[in-house]
N, C-alpha and C positions, 0 to 999 in steps of 0.2 A: 504493500500500500504506500510506503514511503517513496519508492521509486516512481510509482504512478503519479503521486502528488507533485514530485519535482518535475517530471516531464510535462505535466499540465501547466505548471507555473511558467516553465520555460517557453511555452507556446503563447503566453500572454504578453503583450507589450508591457515594458516596465511601468509606463504611466498608468496602465489599467490595473496592474497588480498592487500599486500603492495609492491609487486614487482615493482621497478621503471623502467622507460623506459631507453633506451640506453643513455649514456652521450653524450655530444657534441663531445668529442674525439672519442668515439666509433662510432658515426654516420658517421665520415669521412671514416671509413673502406670500405664502399660500393663504393667509388670513384674508377676510373679506375686504377690510379697509385698504390695505396696500394694493390689492388688485383693483379696487375702485379708483384709487389715486392714480395708478398707472393708466388705466383706461381713460379716465376723464382728462388726463393731461396729454394723451397721445403718446406716452412713453412706453406703452405696453409692448410695442414691437421691437424695442431696443435689444433686449436679450436674445430673442429668436434670431434676429438679423445677425447679431454678433456670433451666435453659435454656427450659423450657416457659413459665415466668413471664415471662422476657424477651421471648419471642415474642409475648406478649399486650400489650406496651407500645405505646401510641399516640403517644408523644412522648418526647423526651429527658428531660424532667422526670419523667415517669412511670417511665422506665427507671432514673433515678437513685434514685427512692424504692424501687423493687424491689431494686436492688443493696444499698442501705443496710439495708433491712429484712431481707433474707435473710442478709446478712453478720452482722448482729447476732444473728439467730436461730441461725446456726451456732455463734457464740461461746457463746451462752447454752446451747445444747444440749450443747456439749462440757463446759462448766462443770457443768451439772446432772448429766451422766453421771459426771464425775469425783467429784462429791460425793454420789452415791448417789440422786439424784432421777430420776424418770421410769421408765418400764418398761424392763426388761432385755431389749430387743428385739435379736435378732440377735447376741448376745454370744458364744455358743458357746465359752466358755472364755477370751475376750479380756477381761481385767480392766478395771474401770471407770477405774482410775487412768492408763490409757494415753493419752498425748498424740498418738499418731500418727493416729487417725481425724480429728482436727481438721486436721492438716497436709495429709493427702492429700485430704480433702474440699474444703478451700480451693483446692488446686491444680486439682481438677476444675472448680470454679466459675470460677477465673480463666481456665482454658483455654476453657471455654464462652464466657465474656465476650470473650476475645481474638478468638475466631473468629466471634462473633455478627455477623450482617448484617441489620439491621432493614429491613423492606420497606415500612413505612408512613411513614418519615421518614429523613432523612440524619443521620449522625453523623460529625463531623470526627475527624481523628486526635487532636487535642487533647482533644476530648470523650471519646473512647474511653479515653485515658490517665487522665482524671479519674475515669471510672467504675471503672477497675481500682484506682486509688488508694483510692477510697471503699470498695471491696470489701475491700481489704487492711486498711484502718484499722478498719472495722466488725467484721470477722471475727477481729481480733486483740485486741479489747477496748480499743483505743485511744480509742474514742469513748464508752465506757460507764463510765469511772472516775468514781465519785461517792461522796461520804461524807455520812452523816447528821450534823447538827450536834450532836444530843444523843441519848442513849438514852431508853428509855421512862421512866426515873426522873428524867429531866431533867439528867443529867450529861453533860458534854462527852465525846465519844468520841475517843480518840486515833486518829491516822491513819498507816497504813503503806502505802507504795507499793513494789511488787515487780515486776520484769520478768524474763521468761524468753526462751528462744530456740526456734526450730524445730530439728528434727533436721538433722544435717549429715554430711558425708563419706559420702554415700549411694551413691556409685559404689564405695566399698570394701565397704559392706554396706547394702543398701537396707532392711534390717529395722530399722535404728537408731531408737531413741527418745531424746529429750533430757529428762533429769530436771528441768532448769530449766523447760521448758515444761509438764511434768506438774505441777510444783510450783505454777506459776501457775494452772493449772486447779483444782487441789485447794484453793487458798487464796483464790481470788477471792471477795470478798464475805463472807468468814468473819470471826469475831471472836476475838481472842486475849485471854485474861485475863492482865493484867500486874499487877505490884505497885502500879501507879498507876491501875488501873481497866481497863475494856475498851478494846481497840484494834481498829479495823476495818482489814482488809487489802483493798486493791484491786490488781489485777494487769493486765498486758498482756504480749503475746508479740511478739517482733521477728523479722524475717527474717534469714537468714544470707546477706546480699547486700551487697557493698561499695557498689553504686550507691545503694541505698535510704538508707544512712547518709550518703553524700555529699549527698544531696538533703534531709537534715535531718529524717528521720523521728523520730529520738530527741528532738531538741529540740522539734519540733512537738508531740509527744505529752506530754512532761514539763513543759514551760515553765509552763503554768497551774497545775500541781499542786504543784510543789516548794515554793513559798512557803506552802502551806497544810497540808503534812504534817509529822508529828513524826519520821519516819524513812523512809529509802528505801534499797533495795539492788537493784542489778542482779545477776542470777544467770546463770551459765552452767556448762557441764560442763567439768571441768578434768582432773585427774590421777587415776590409779587409786588407790582405797582411802583417799582423804583429802579433807577440805575445806581450802580456803585462803581466808583473809581477805587480800585483796590490798592491801598498804600503799600502793603507788605505781602510777600509770598513766602510760603514755608516749604521746607524740604521733607515733607511727610505725606505718605499715601495712607488715607484713612480706611480703605477697605470696601467702600460702597461698590456694589457689583457694576460692571461695565456692560456694554451691549452684548457681550458673549456670556454674561452672567458669571464672570470670573471676578474674584476679589483679591486685592493686594493690600497688605498692611505692612509698610516698611518705609525706610528712607528712600526718597526719590532716587532711582538708580541713574547715575550720570557717569560720563567719562571722568577719569582722574578724581575719584571720590575723596582722596586725601586732602584736596584743596577745596572741597565742596562746602560752601557756607550753609548755615541753617536758615538764613533769611536772605531774600533779595528785595529790592524796593522799586517802586515806580519812579520813572523820571518824566511822566506825563505832567503837564501843567494843571494839576488837579484843582488848585484854587480857582483858576480862571474858568475851568470847565464847570465846577460846582456853582459858581456865581453867575455863569452865563445863562442867557435865555435860549435854551436848546430845544425845548419841546414840552409836551404836556406832562411827562413823568418827572418827578423830582429826582435830582442827582445828588448823591452823597459821597463825601470823602470818608471812606471806610477805613478806619485805623485799627480796628479790633483784631487781635490774634489770640490763639490758644498756645501756651508754651509750658514746658517743664522748666521752672527756674533753675539756674545753676545750683548744684548741690542738693537738689530735691528730686522727688520721684513722682509726684502727683501733678497732673496738668491743671493749669489755672488760666482763666480768661484775662487778658490784658486789653482794656479798651483803648489804650493809647499806644499800642505797639509793643514789640518784644523788648525784654531787658537784656543787659549784657550777659553773654555766656549761656543763654537759655537754649533749649532744644525745641524745635518746632513740632507742633501737633496740628495746628491749623493756621493757614494764612488768612488774610482778610476774606478771601474767596473760598474758605473751607479747606478740605484736604482731598478733593476729588480731582478729576482731570482738568477742570478749569483752573484751579490753583496750580496744577502741575505744568500746564502749558505756559502760564504766566511766569512760574519759577524758571522753567527751562529757557524761555525766550529772554528774560532779563539776565539770567546767569550767562547765557551766550553773549548778550550785549556787553556785560562786564568783562568776560574773558577775552573779548575782542578789543578791549580798551576803549569802549564807546560810552561808558557811563556818563561822563561829563558833557558829552556833546550830542547824544542821541536821545530825544524824548521817546519813551516807550513804557508800556505797562499793560494793565488789563482792565477791561470794561465789562461789567456784568449788566446785562439788560434785564428788564422785567420778565417775569414768566409770561409766556404767550398763552393767554387763556381763551377758551371757547366762550361764546356768548351765553347769556342766561337761557336756561332751558335746553342746553346742548352740552352739558357737563358729564353726563353718564356715558362712559365708553361702551357700555353694553347696548345702549339704545340710540346713542347720539349720531349725528351726521358727521362727515369728514371735514366739513367747513360750515361757516355761517358768517353773516355780515360783521358781527362783532369781532370774531376771530380775525378776519381779514383786516378790519380797521386797526386792531391792536398791532398786527404785524407791520402794516404800512407805517403807522406812527412810530414804532420802534426803529424801523429802517431810517425814516426821515430824521429822527433824533440822533441816531448814530452819525449820520452825515453831518449834522450841525455840530456835534461834539468834535468831530474831526476838524471841521472848519475853525471852531473856537480854539482848539489845541494848536493848529498851525498859526493862527493869528497871534497867539501868545508867544510864539518863538521869535517874533520880530525884535 
């Protein structure tokens, strides 16, 4: 029986023998709400078209080109849709500012790629992983960040870099949208008029997965750009009814489950941990932002952290920020991936020697809430007028926050 088994395995392509099942995120695709979001946005054909293109590949190199090209196409399609370009195909009342079609279409593509078994050539497990990473990067805008040197009049264009996140807590409510991701789509490639001239915004979206962050996706994406931009901010969804400018970020993962339902409780894993600080701080002009007229939601300078004071063992809340020698347990933005992206981006800023010249930090948006009468995920609709209004108002306010921050640099 052992010989027969070995012969059977030898006849199967390497990719088929090791092909994993769909991930926890991908398994949610088959629920009713994601399918409705894909259908009503016209993105339901993305994954099947991608699968057909993959099946036509004659080599690993060709497959890699297909993956990158179609990933970039998905990102550009989502950006165009959010910014009012292209035909309003399949929308059926699903507003253009919605970030969810990108999220669910990408998961459809990664599921197809994960289960793909080429018949013309072999693909090793490592090659398969590289293809998935290429698809993730290209479909999140990570590879398309680009700034013009000058405008048409020959003036230098200021540069702003913004990041957002995927939807999360989807087992609580699979209908959820993330306003930070919607903001990234709405602002990518747009120009903001500031007191010092035009500023180009480039954006990217990150996964809500602990492992991707441990593997360096934030640093890999931002490293080449931070030395060349005039301002950056990571953005995520925070508390109900308010914006927070997070003053301090902590080097601690608090264990809340990610989109794969995995939990991590540990010091944020970074390169060169021997020089890793417990805290990093914003260099955004938080006073001007908080005092500015940016929109209908109040904006707060959030200075609170949770620390273990030097020489002690129990965590305590410090409303005015960390004390000397303390160990981080929560930054202003908590100890989930929003805090972690802020920590990683600002630590990268500091390690690149940019702390004193580059404004950067983290902005927490209000929670994106469904309208009254549409709050029960078991019976609710995937959208409603209040939901759309809230998302549009958040996007508009982030844009004004960026303008205010750039004006404060003068």
